C-alpha positions as MATLAB code, in Angstrom:
seq = 'MVFPVSAALLDALVLSVVEAEDTYGYKITQEIREAMEMSESTLYPVLRRLLKSECLTSYDQEYLGRNRRYYQITEKGREQLKIYREEWILYKDKINGLISGHTDKEVNI';
ca = [
     113.282  142.654   90.482;
     111.621  143.895   93.839;
     109.457  140.660   94.135;
     111.054  137.398   95.340;
     110.978  134.495   93.199;
     109.945  130.738   94.366;
     111.318  127.887   93.629;
     107.926  126.344   91.779;
     108.595  129.777   89.396;
     112.298  129.002   88.587;
     111.170  125.247   87.849;
     108.455  126.420   85.497;
     110.570  128.673   83.633;
     113.452  126.074   83.185;
     110.871  123.686   82.199;
     109.349  126.062   79.451;
     112.419  126.770   78.132;
     113.789  123.331   78.013;
     110.050  122.458   76.536;
     110.836  123.830   72.982;
     114.396  121.945   72.546;
     116.984  120.193   74.178;
     119.602  122.947   75.536;
     122.350  123.562   78.016;
     122.846  125.777   81.065;
     124.196  129.069   79.861;
     121.424  129.229   76.944;
     118.625  128.421   79.044;
     120.073  131.312   81.443;
     119.945  134.037   78.520;
     116.283  132.955   77.745;
     115.053  133.583   81.554;
     117.214  136.941   81.783;
     115.204  138.090   79.326;
     112.103  138.098   81.454;
     114.010  138.281   84.705;
     117.684  138.330   86.531;
     119.051  135.197   87.040;
     122.695  134.032   87.417;
     124.141  130.664   86.154;
     124.779  130.045   90.141;
     121.020  130.199   90.406;
     120.447  127.732   87.532;
     122.281  124.765   88.467;
     120.608  124.289   91.694;
     117.333  124.209   89.807;
     118.447  121.935   87.152;
     119.942  119.499   89.973;
     116.639  119.292   91.765;
     114.392  118.942   88.438;
     116.969  116.218   87.499;
     116.186  114.599   90.735;
     112.322  114.843   90.142;
     112.825  113.118   87.170;
     111.362  115.988   84.789;
     114.736  116.597   83.104;
     116.965  114.089   81.802;
     120.354  114.976   80.342;
     122.893  113.912   77.976;
     126.714  115.200   77.254;
     127.595  115.934   73.623;
     130.573  117.119   71.742;
     131.093  121.083   70.962;
     134.272  122.727   69.687;
     135.999  119.939   71.246;
     134.378  120.159   74.926;
     131.538  118.266   76.169;
     128.547  120.524   76.728;
     125.718  119.008   78.874;
     121.737  119.109   77.344;
     118.999  119.068   79.329;
     115.613  117.174   77.878;
     112.132  117.376   79.378;
     110.895  114.027   80.350;
     107.070  113.222   80.500;
     107.064  114.079   83.530;
     108.535  117.284   83.207;
     105.452  117.992   80.640;
     103.303  117.236   82.996;
     104.356  119.039   85.911;
     104.909  122.007   83.725;
     101.218  121.514   82.422;
     100.244  122.009   86.274;
     102.416  125.244   86.645;
     100.889  126.831   83.819;
      97.641  126.130   84.987;
      98.313  127.406   88.776;
     100.358  130.305   86.819;
      96.790  131.576   85.072;
      95.152  131.567   88.373;
      97.679  133.168   90.183;
      98.368  135.908   87.522;
      94.649  136.590   87.296;
      94.259  137.224   91.274;
      97.289  138.888   91.773;
      96.439  141.218   88.750;
      93.082  141.434   90.109;
      93.884  142.954   93.518;
      96.753  144.691   92.264;
      94.284  146.833   89.358;
      91.847  147.077   92.392;
      89.260  144.633   90.965;
      86.967  142.195   92.769;
      87.202  138.537   92.441;
      83.632  138.854   91.101;
      84.779  141.275   88.454;
      87.998  139.633   86.973;
      85.723  136.042   86.836;
      88.054  133.920   89.089;
];
């Protein structure tokens, strides 16, 4: 993708994936890759930031004889995700309007 991806967008994507179900890092990366390129090395700083800000919690669970770390969204994370979703709609509409050549009045922003 030629457009830069912000930390807030990465946070929103991770929270969106984890909101659906508790899950682990590799699976989060795979789901986000359906929309954009993302490496696991990019994901783990995002997870640490979301844990530190108390938007996520984590727990370990055994899987095939090894521990796997799962991430779970918190109430604070749900509130933050709601804000991200509201902001995303405004942002997306404005960008679509500009790129398609419509003014704010034509897009009803």
